[in-house]
C-alpha positions in Angstrom: 12.4 -229.9 -5.9 10.1 -230.5 -3.0 9.4 -228.0 -0.2 8.3 -228.4 3.4 6.8 -225.0 3.4 3.0 -225.2 3.5 2.3 -221.5 3.5 4.2 -218.6 1.8 2.7 -216.0 4.1 5.4 -213.7 5.8 8.2 -215.5 3.9 11.1 -213.1 3.3 13.5 -215.5 1.6 13.6 -219.2 0.7 16.9 -221.0 0.7 17.0 -224.5 -0.9 20.0 -225.9 1.0 20.9 -223.3 3.6 20.5 -225.8 6.4 23.0 -228.3 4.8 26.6 -227.4 5.5 28.0 -230.0 3.1 26.0 -228.6 0.2 27.0 -225.0 1.1 30.6 -226.1 1.3 30.4 -227.8 -2.1 28.7 -224.8 -3.7 31.3 -222.4 -2.2 34.1 -224.6 -3.4 32.6 -224.9 -6.9 32.2 -221.1 -7.1 35.8 -220.5 -6.0 37.1 -223.0 -8.5 35.2 -221.3 -11.3 36.4 -217.8 -10.3 40.1 -219.0 -10.0 39.8 -220.7 -13.3 38.4 -217.6 -14.9 41.1 -215.4 -13.5 43.8 -217.8 -14.6 42.3 -218.0 -18.1 42.2 -214.2 -18.4 45.8 -213.9 -17.2 47.0 -216.5 -19.7 45.1 -214.7 -22.5 46.6 -211.3 -21.5 50.1 -212.7 -21.3 49.8 -214.2 -24.8 48.4 -211.0 -26.2 51.2 -208.9 -24.8 53.8 -211.4 -26.1 52.3 -211.0 -29.6 52.6 -207.2 -29.4 56.2 -207.3 -28.3 57.4 -209.5 -31.2 
């Protein structure tokens, strides 16, 4: 990963793709898909576990 920063003096933070809206959008979409998938997986597991208890 290359950088256009030639000096690290007075640098508070360094963002690798903060100036690229497409990359930010894809990253946000990917994170949202992972979170929704995780919640769906947890809900499925919990429903199956409660069904086993009720039988």
